[in-house]
ZAPA-329769 format. One line per field, with one value per residue (C-alpha): x, y, z. Coordinates in nm, 4 decimals, decimal comma, always signed. Example, Ala and Ser with C-alpha at 12.3 -4.5 7.8 and 13.67 -1.06 7.14 Angstrom:
! ZAPA-329769
c1 = [+1,2300	+1,3670]
c2 = [-0,4500	-0,1060]
c3 = [+0,7800	+0,7140]
***
This chain:
! ZAPA-329769
c1 = [-4,3878	-4,1177	-3,7610	-3,5661	-3,2235	-3,0410	-2,9477	-2,6075	-2,4406	-2,2004	-1,8487	-1,9554	-2,0916	-1,9794	-2,1853	-2,0324	-2,2045	-2,3208	-2,2723	-2,4491	-2,4729	-2,8444	-2,8090	-3,1412	-3,2792	-3,5934	-3,8813	-4,2098	-4,5114	-4,8248	-5,0795	-5,4371	-5,3477	-5,1352	-4,7901	-4,5756	-4,2255	-3,9740	-3,6177	-3,3475	-2,9915	-2,8368	-3,1688	-3,3307	-3,6391	-3,8475	-3,7085	-3,4679	-3,1085	-2,8881	-2,6334	-2,5053	-2,1543	-2,1474	-1,9361	-1,6645	-1,6698	-1,6555	-1,9255	-1,9125	-1,8099	-2,1008	-1,9942	-1,7278	-1,8094	-1,5688	-1,5216	-1,2545	-1,4949	-1,7700	-1,5622	-1,4248	-1,7626	-1,8936	-2,2188	-2,0535	-1,8777	-1,5515	-1,5512	-1,1830	-1,0495	-0,7315	-0,4934	-0,6913	-0,6867	-0,3396	-0,1295	-0,4414	-0,6178	-0,8701	-1,0212	-1,2919	-1,5267	-1,5417	-1,8599	-1,9281	-2,2648	-2,5353	-2,8960	-3,1699	-3,4858	-3,7851	-4,0944	-4,3984	-4,6926	-4,9467	-5,1761	-4,8982	-4,8001	-5,1556	-5,2347	-4,8944	-4,8730	-5,0680	-4,7718	-4,4317	-4,2745	-4,4436	-4,3221	-3,9642	-3,9873	-4,1491	-3,9491	-3,5976	-3,5764	-3,3967	-3,7027	-3,9337	-4,2754	-4,4069	-4,4222	-4,1340	-3,8094	-3,5254	-3,2147	-2,9203	-2,6087	-2,2896	-2,0112	-1,7514	-1,6971	-1,3298	-1,1468	-0,8836	-0,6699	-0,3578	-0,0719	+0,2789	+0,3782	+0,3013	+0,4727	+0,7834	+0,8497	+0,8988	+1,0965	+1,3371	+1,3901	+1,4358	+1,7156	+1,8841	+1,8548	+1,9878	+2,2921	+2,3607	+2,3231	+2,5472	+2,8273	+2,8134	+2,8121	+3,1169	+3,3024	+3,6648	+3,6042	+3,4778	+3,7042	+3,9674	+3,8669	+4,1734	+4,4155	+4,2368	+4,2613	+4,6257	+4,7354	+4,5322	+4,7044	+5,0453	+4,9699	+4,8706	+5,2100	+5,4381	+5,6727	+5,6408	+5,9690	+6,2776	+6,5409	+6,7565	+6,7159	+6,3431	+6,1393	+5,7880	+5,7406	+5,4208	+5,0786	+4,8233	+4,4462	+4,3774	+4,0019	+3,7171	+3,3596	+3,0428	+2,6765	+2,3796	+2,0218	+1,7870	+1,4744	+1,3351	+1,3855	+1,2279	+0,9327	+0,8809	+0,8881	+0,6332	+0,3988	+0,1234	+0,1615	-0,0496	-0,0369	-0,1096	-0,4618	-0,5461	-0,6373	-0,4280	-0,2979	-0,0375	+0,0761	+0,3927	+0,4551	+0,1258	+0,1049	-0,2294	-0,3563	-0,6615	-0,8200	-1,0458	-1,3029	-1,4266	-1,0787	-1,0164	-1,3185	-1,2066	-0,8600	-0,9937	-1,2535	-1,1317	-1,3811	-1,6803	-1,6899	-1,7204	-1,9030	-1,7207	-1,9732	-2,2678	-2,4456	-2,3792	-2,6295	-2,8502	-2,6790	-2,3231	-2,0965	-1,7973	-1,5113	-1,6057	-1,4176	-1,0590	-0,9844	-1,0251	-0,7511	-0,5207	-0,5794	-0,5287	-0,2001	-0,0725	-0,1658	-0,0085	+0,3113	+0,3283	+0,2711	+0,5425	+0,7982	+0,7408	+0,7520	+1,0778	+1,2156	+1,1306	+1,2940	+1,6032	+1,6285	+1,5927	+1,8458	+2,1047	+2,0599	+2,1066	+2,4285	+2,5562	+2,4888	+2,6775	+2,8833	+3,2420	+3,5142	+3,8657	+4,2223	+4,5423	+4,9144	+5,1672	+5,4952	+5,8149	+6,1823	+6,4743	+6,8505	+7,0981	+7,3323	+7,2860	+7,5421	+7,3747	+7,0904	+6,7223	+6,5482	+6,1823	+6,1221	+5,7449	+5,4291	+5,1693	+4,8383	+4,5482	+4,1919	+3,8884	+3,5370	+3,2517	+2,9793	+3,0566	+2,9458	+3,1888	+3,4755	+3,4179	+3,4838	+3,7424	+3,5321	+3,7623	+3,7653	+3,6861	+4,0522	+4,3241	+4,6928	+4,9549	+5,3230	+5,3930	+5,7619	+5,8980	+6,0576	+6,4320	+6,5277	+6,8571	+6,8043	+6,9626	+6,7114	+6,4242	+6,5463	+6,5661	+6,2006	+6,0550	+6,2839	+6,5464	+6,5613	+6,2987	+6,0283	+5,9023	+5,8706	+5,6767	+5,4510	+5,3811	+5,2942	+5,0551	+4,8830	+4,8475	+4,6994	+4,4489	+4,3475	+4,3394	+4,2696	+3,8954	+3,8711	+4,0606	+3,8339	+3,5218	+3,6106	+3,6892	+3,3688	+3,1544	+3,3121	+3,2063	+2,8515	+2,5725	+2,4424	+2,1499	+2,0600	+1,8431	+1,5914	+1,3001	+1,5130	+1,6608	+1,3156	+1,1617	+1,1168	+0,9222	+0,7056	+0,6511	+0,5125	+0,2641	+0,1588	+0,1069	-0,0968	-0,3274	-0,3810	-0,4535	-0,6928	-0,8760	-0,9042	-1,0045	-1,2786	-1,4161	-1,3422	-1,4580	-1,7776	-1,7130	-1,7825	-1,9838	-2,0163	-2,3087	-2,3942	-2,7444	-2,9012	-3,2496	-3,5099	-3,6892	-3,4334	-3,5093	-3,1395	-2,8033	-2,7201	-2,9527	-3,1115	-2,9410	-3,0004	-3,2237	-3,4410	-3,4766	-3,8344	-3,9334	-3,6957	-3,8578	-3,6796	-3,7840	-3,9897	-4,3626	-4,5132	-4,5507	-4,2808	-3,9717	-3,6473	-3,3276	-3,0173	-2,7090	-2,4751	-2,5285	-2,2577	-2,3162	-2,1059	-2,1431	-2,4526	-2,4285	-2,5415	-2,8852	-3,0599	-2,7437	-2,5423	-2,5047	-2,6467	-2,6202	-2,8061	-2,7132	-2,9233	-3,2219	-3,5615	-3,8743	-4,2015	-4,5179	-4,7423	-4,9652	-5,3130	-5,6385	-5,9653	-6,0407	-5,6988	-5,7175	-6,0462	-5,9020	-5,8383	-5,4690	-5,3837	-5,0603	-5,2600	-5,4629	-5,1938	-5,2050]
c2 = [-1,1340	-1,3654	-1,4169	-1,5071	-1,6434	-1,7349	-2,0963	-2,2503	-2,1999	-2,4809	-2,3466	-1,9928	-2,0114	-2,2675	-2,3049	-2,4920	-2,8190	-2,8945	-2,5363	-2,3406	-2,0149	-2,0307	-2,0485	-2,2278	-2,0357	-1,8536	-1,7062	-1,5640	-1,4440	-1,2484	-1,1749	-1,0535	-0,7448	-0,6217	-0,7247	-0,8941	-1,0269	-1,1878	-1,2938	-1,5105	-1,6152	-1,6326	-1,5924	-1,7306	-1,9521	-1,6406	-1,4548	-1,2226	-1,1800	-1,4194	-1,2145	-1,5008	-1,4636	-1,0843	-1,0458	-1,2893	-1,2034	-1,5749	-1,5835	-1,8934	-1,8895	-1,9037	-1,9183	-1,8487	-1,6657	-1,7667	-1,4318	-1,5646	-1,8239	-1,5675	-1,2996	-1,5544	-1,7136	-1,7308	-1,5923	-1,2513	-1,2622	-1,0787	-0,7830	-0,6956	-0,7932	-0,9561	-0,6951	-0,6471	-1,0196	-1,0995	-1,2819	-1,3193	-1,6496	-1,7883	-1,4428	-1,4994	-1,3263	-1,5146	-1,4346	-1,4830	-1,5116	-1,2927	-1,2145	-0,9880	-0,9003	-0,6882	-0,6024	-0,4046	-0,2854	-0,2430	-0,0248	+0,2203	+0,2194	+0,2980	+0,5580	+0,6965	+0,9423	+1,0326	+0,9933	+0,8287	+1,1732	+1,2995	+0,9875	+1,0548	+1,4172	+1,3367	+1,0320	+1,0154	+0,6430	+0,5068	+0,3413	+0,5144	+0,4495	+0,4409	+0,0975	-0,0419	-0,1685	-0,3294	-0,4745	-0,6770	-0,8610	-0,8961	-1,0621	-1,0369	-1,0168	-1,0684	-1,0722	-1,3363	-1,4158	-1,6022	-1,4407	-1,5221	-1,1760	-1,2811	-1,6154	-1,4404	-1,3057	-1,6562	-1,7634	-1,4705	-1,5320	-1,9038	-1,8185	-1,5924	-1,8477	-2,1171	-1,9069	-1,8424	-2,2123	-2,3195	-2,0768	-2,1689	-2,5431	-2,5372	-2,2521	-2,3643	-2,4431	-2,0954	-1,8988	-1,7084	-1,8230	-2,0380	-1,7853	-1,4996	-1,6541	-1,7557	-1,4175	-1,2397	-1,4353	-1,3705	-0,9980	-1,0234	-1,1703	-0,9817	-0,7478	-0,9261	-1,1201	-0,8982	-1,1632	-1,3361	-1,6659	-1,7180	-1,6890	-1,7777	-2,0698	-2,1408	-2,0657	-2,3312	-2,3320	-2,6980	-2,7022	-2,4531	-2,5669	-2,3716	-2,4513	-2,2184	-2,2581	-2,1024	-2,2742	-1,9630	-1,7552	-2,0154	-2,0328	-1,6575	-1,6993	-1,9794	-1,8072	-1,5761	-1,2168	-0,9033	-0,5363	-0,4242	-0,3188	-0,6605	-0,5140	-0,7514	-1,0986	-1,2511	-1,6109	-1,5753	-1,9507	-2,0188	-1,6821	-1,5807	-1,2392	-1,1748	-0,8327	-0,7841	-0,5349	-0,4569	-0,3685	-0,1793	+0,0408	+0,1154	+0,1989	+0,4350	+0,5977	+0,5605	+0,8184	+0,7047	+0,3245	+0,1626	-0,1625	-0,3045	-0,3989	-0,3390	-0,0175	+0,1211	+0,3334	+0,1592	+0,0613	+0,1212	+0,0300	-0,0910	-0,0597	+0,2189	+0,5012	+0,5883	+0,6571	+0,2863	+0,2102	+0,4583	+0,2843	-0,0558	+0,0470	+0,1909	-0,1213	-0,3496	-0,1440	-0,1516	-0,5270	-0,6039	-0,3651	-0,4927	-0,8588	-0,8166	-0,6240	-0,9142	-1,1610	-0,9412	-0,9293	-1,3061	-1,3654	-1,1283	-1,3053	-1,6468	-1,5267	-1,3875	-1,7266	-1,9268	-2,1758	-2,1884	-2,4421	-2,4092	-2,5207	-2,3525	-2,4224	-2,1420	-2,3147	-2,1970	-2,2110	-2,1398	-2,1672	-2,1701	-1,9095	-1,6402	-1,8171	-2,1616	-2,2542	-2,2390	-2,5681	-2,6551	-2,6626	-2,7044	-2,4999	-2,3094	-2,5004	-2,2559	-2,3733	-2,1552	-2,2349	-1,9847	-1,7954	-1,5572	-1,2658	-1,3799	-1,4053	-1,0594	-0,9015	-1,1558	-1,2721	-1,4279	-1,8041	-1,8491	-1,8925	-2,1002	-2,1264	-2,3749	-2,4248	-2,7769	-2,8697	-3,1376	-3,4358	-3,4854	-3,1208	-3,0192	-2,9375	-2,5973	-2,5039	-2,6262	-2,4151	-2,1097	-2,1544	-2,2393	-2,0724	-1,8622	-1,5460	-1,6629	-1,7310	-1,3676	-1,3732	-1,7028	-1,5637	-1,2545	-1,4737	-1,6797	-1,3724	-1,2100	-1,5239	-1,5611	-1,1983	-1,1615	-1,4877	-1,4712	-1,1297	-1,2518	-1,5530	-1,3523	-1,0885	-1,3424	-1,5416	-1,2288	-1,1197	-1,4320	-1,4571	-1,3082	-0,9761	-1,0251	-0,6648	-0,3961	-0,6581	-0,4106	-0,2109	-0,5166	-0,6659	-0,3368	-0,4667	-0,7716	-0,5831	-0,3066	-0,5634	-0,6894	-0,3353	-0,2518	-0,5678	-0,4972	-0,1398	-0,2561	-0,5232	-0,2924	-0,0105	-0,2391	-0,4190	-0,1908	+0,1659	+0,0858	-0,0725	-0,4052	-0,5617	-0,3981	-0,5292	-0,3573	-0,3883	-0,3279	-0,3392	-0,1880	-0,0846	+0,2432	+0,3606	+0,6678	+0,7564	+0,6239	+0,5370	+0,4615	+0,1168	-0,1596	-0,1139	-0,4198	-0,2885	+0,0621	+0,1690	+0,0936	-0,2003	-0,5331	-0,6941	-0,4266	-0,5456	-0,4846	-0,1761	-0,2061	-0,4710	-0,3726	-0,5642	-0,5840	-0,7943	-0,8076	-0,8339	-0,7896	-0,8748	-0,7337	-0,8078	-0,5806	-0,4042	-0,1803	-0,4668	-0,4563	-0,7957	-0,9517	-0,8728	-1,1100	-1,0376	-1,2339	-1,1484	-1,3006	-1,2672	-1,1324	-1,0704	-0,8969	-0,7824	-0,6294	-0,5150	-0,4789	-0,5742	-0,4908	-0,5984	-0,2392	-0,1858	-0,5092	-0,3963	-0,0721	-0,0648	-0,1139	-0,2093	-0,4092	-0,6396	-0,7654	-1,0199	-1,1713]
c3 = [+3,8615	+3,9814	+3,8728	+3,5604	+3,4884	+3,1763	+3,1138	+3,0470	+2,7092	+2,6347	+2,5962	+2,6912	+3,0457	+3,2993	+3,6144	+3,9042	+3,9784	+4,3321	+4,4409	+4,7081	+4,5191	+4,4671	+4,0915	+4,0799	+4,3730	+4,2664	+4,4535	+4,3310	+4,5226	+4,4361	+4,7046	+4,6803	+4,8869	+4,5951	+4,7227	+4,4624	+4,5226	+4,2831	+4,3546	+4,1989	+4,2753	+4,6197	+4,8056	+5,1173	+5,1106	+5,1769	+4,8766	+5,0604	+4,9488	+5,1437	+5,3381	+5,5524	+5,4124	+5,4065	+5,7183	+5,6157	+5,2448	+5,1648	+4,9052	+4,6854	+4,3214	+4,0801	+3,7180	+3,4578	+3,1366	+2,8593	+2,6895	+2,4542	+2,3203	+2,2909	+2,1175	+1,8730	+1,8133	+1,4535	+1,5949	+1,6205	+1,2874	+1,2290	+1,4642	+1,4169	+1,7573	+1,6281	+1,7669	+2,0885	+2,1649	+2,0355	+2,2972	+2,5105	+2,5712	+2,8168	+2,8735	+3,1331	+3,3760	+3,7052	+3,8883	+4,2571	+4,4236	+4,2731	+4,3599	+4,2388	+4,4279	+4,3322	+4,5386	+4,4330	+4,6378	+4,3618	+4,5706	+4,6513	+4,2851	+4,1796	+4,4435	+4,5431	+4,2524	+3,9469	+3,7103	+3,7097	+3,6685	+3,9863	+4,1692	+4,0651	+4,1715	+4,5056	+4,6028	+4,7440	+4,6636	+4,3603	+4,2129	+3,9742	+4,1319	+4,4828	+4,6370	+4,4262	+4,5710	+4,3805	+4,5431	+4,4270	+4,5430	+4,3369	+4,5336	+4,2587	+3,8828	+3,8183	+3,4870	+3,4175	+3,1140	+3,0127	+2,8212	+2,7116	+2,8336	+3,1910	+3,1461	+3,0088	+3,3591	+3,4990	+3,1939	+3,2245	+3,5942	+3,5322	+3,2904	+3,5447	+3,8259	+3,5980	+3,5165	+3,8861	+3,9647	+3,6777	+3,7633	+4,1305	+4,0719	+3,8416	+4,0035	+3,9617	+3,5964	+3,5152	+3,2862	+3,4814	+3,8291	+3,9043	+3,7570	+3,9295	+4,2741	+4,2290	+4,0987	+4,3670	+4,6458	+4,4831	+4,4807	+4,8446	+4,9410	+4,7069	+4,8915	+5,2255	+5,1866	+5,2226	+5,3023	+5,0415	+5,2277	+5,1377	+4,8234	+4,7083	+4,4768	+4,2874	+4,4332	+4,3488	+4,3883	+4,4581	+4,5182	+4,5069	+4,5494	+4,6204	+4,6914	+4,6715	+4,7922	+4,5389	+4,6686	+4,8444	+4,5318	+4,3058	+4,5446	+4,4968	+4,1196	+4,1443	+4,3892	+4,2560	+4,3678	+4,3796	+4,4627	+4,8177	+4,7186	+4,5749	+4,2351	+4,0235	+4,0941	+3,8607	+3,8370	+3,6323	+3,6309	+3,4515	+3,2722	+3,4227	+3,5300	+3,7500	+3,7869	+4,0895	+3,9669	+4,3172	+4,4405	+4,1151	+4,1732	+4,5259	+4,4032	+4,1367	+4,3624	+4,7241	+4,8492	+4,6469	+4,6586	+4,9967	+4,9334	+4,6347	+4,3656	+4,5963	+4,6764	+4,3264	+4,1319	+3,8794	+3,5518	+3,6644	+3,3757	+3,5750	+3,3339	+3,0919	+3,2691	+3,1615	+3,5282	+3,5886	+3,3369	+3,5111	+3,8464	+3,6863	+3,5259	+3,8517	+4,0466	+3,7888	+3,7853	+4,1645	+4,1775	+3,9207	+4,0759	+4,4286	+4,3182	+4,1285	+4,4249	+4,6580	+4,4172	+4,3978	+4,7762	+4,7963	+4,5218	+4,6723	+5,0043	+4,8376	+4,6723	+5,0024	+5,1614	+4,8975	+5,0971	+4,9688	+5,0489	+4,9057	+4,9569	+4,8329	+4,8540	+4,8781	+4,7988	+4,9680	+4,8700	+5,1079	+5,1478	+5,4353	+5,2863	+5,0276	+4,8079	+4,8160	+4,5803	+4,6762	+4,7421	+4,7930	+5,1683	+5,1944	+5,1610	+5,3537	+5,3390	+5,3250	+5,3962	+5,3252	+5,4498	+5,4822	+5,3071	+5,0256	+5,2453	+5,5153	+5,2691	+5,1260	+5,4671	+5,5832	+5,8747	+6,1375	+6,1299	+5,7623	+5,6634	+5,8275	+5,7243	+5,8397	+5,7547	+5,6305	+5,5766	+5,3495	+5,5256	+5,5248	+5,5477	+5,6998	+6,0673	+6,0154	+5,7454	+5,9568	+6,2463	+6,0209	+5,9180	+6,2577	+6,5101	+6,3396	+6,1368	+5,8864	+6,1456	+6,1583	+5,7780	+5,7907	+6,0629	+5,8519	+5,5540	+5,7683	+5,9150	+5,5716	+5,4182	+5,7015	+5,6738	+5,2992	+5,1155	+5,1872	+5,0242	+4,7182	+4,6686	+4,7481	+4,4913	+4,2181	+4,2808	+4,2868	+3,9596	+3,7688	+3,9037	+3,6901	+3,8153	+4,0511	+4,1313	+3,9707	+3,8539	+3,8106	+3,5663	+3,3946	+3,3354	+3,2263	+2,8722	+2,9909	+3,2374	+2,9816	+2,7357	+2,9951	+3,0862	+2,7195	+2,6677	+2,9622	+2,8440	+2,4872	+2,6066	+2,8426	+2,5907	+2,3038	+2,4958	+2,7660	+2,6683	+2,3149	+2,4534	+2,2844	+2,6220	+2,9000	+3,2531	+3,4215	+3,7905	+3,9264	+3,5826	+3,5825	+3,3337	+3,4009	+3,6603	+3,8632	+3,8803	+3,7680	+3,4121	+3,1241	+3,1053	+2,9047	+2,5304	+2,5058	+2,7929	+2,6535	+2,5761	+2,2191	+2,1757	+2,0867	+2,3795	+2,6291	+2,9290	+2,8890	+3,0467	+3,4193	+3,4656	+3,6602	+3,6156	+3,8174	+3,7554	+3,9745	+3,6771	+3,3063	+3,0542	+2,7075	+2,4034	+2,1002	+2,2274	+1,9260	+1,7070	+1,8662	+1,8591	+1,7126	+2,0236	+2,3121	+2,6579	+2,9785	+3,2952	+3,6298	+3,9448	+3,7532	+3,9061	+3,7845	+3,9303	+3,7896	+3,6541	+3,9547	+3,8295	+3,9926	+3,8343	+3,7401	+3,5829	+3,3897	+3,2394	+3,1063	+2,7310	+2,6502	+3,0056	+3,0426	+3,2691	+2,9754	+2,8945	+3,2460]
***
């Protein structure tokens, strides 16, 4: 009777030091009245499963199984996983609190039914004999891995953000910006002057600076994200992917799984169903699309909020009479200050324009410009510049900035690579039964799936007759290799056989060894 646990394998299984998960918690009891009780893992001092954290869901972390180390171990030889594991490193199973508990009332077992088959037929319980109860706790068993395909998301976005920052910081030096603004303002004013006494001189863009705040967008790139169901969590900055198997089960079977990894039938092979892969792919697609959509929204907003400052000079030439030559008389000083979004729609107050005359002009020419027949033309020029310069600059700036929309479509190649990798990894490991993760592992189950291969009757590693095993989580690698495969049980307890003096005296009794 009692409980069992597997020890630490250097480089393969890492157990947290100074943890409260009950990794060394074991309980065993055998009483003269026939009651036997064994428990291991996250258990109370009386051998019951510790449910103190059940309401909050804050079970502690127990251990990390280094699947990459195990699958690449010389112990397994060459099993042809090169393509399956390509671009995948640090493949791990992160296990939360686990516990297994088994109780046996030997008298009920002996007298409750003549045969095990009759007990199964007569009982509505999961266990195979009367008087036997097996329970387990599995808080979590999450898969994590690192991949360049996940990291490529952050790298691609870094490149895009760098381009936006570079263009914004050196705006006036960008090819065609100066000429574009000057020609755009000229087009704005052409046709407004109908008098032979005034003409436009050169139009000069003197300054154009812009600043952009990309910190919120960079924060989104650097922050791990997940789908709304919590099935997958991706840290693009570090290239890591986490798959929450409990949430994945609930996503795949919303009507059939209500307690995560708990309450499942004996020997539930978590990841062996193609429906699980479909749910995983859908969740991963949703997470990537939503994340890129959030980044797009943030980036569009950052571009709209680009703060622009600019000054222009619209030089003017005038003459007193139509037969006298034109002379330079001054310029209209245009000042632009506002966000790019404001400029695009010519928000009032973002542009100011002021007539500035050269000193020493003839009083008659000054009067023409400020009071005489040319004043209405000057006023029209000022109004047009105030109302249209923002739109000219906004259009030119927008035209030189890298495109920041349709990111889910633009990054389809990168996200497609990650989706393909996850599908290949899942199919190669779990649908091909290279790795099995079994919850509520039991020998001699009354229902559910078949027992683990090494516990099957007739196997040299099978429990002896009359002993009943339960493990919260079993991880098997290459079970098809028989004794050469690797098996790890967590939260494992056993009980039995129940031995009376009369039973021990029977020839061939399993109690003879006790």
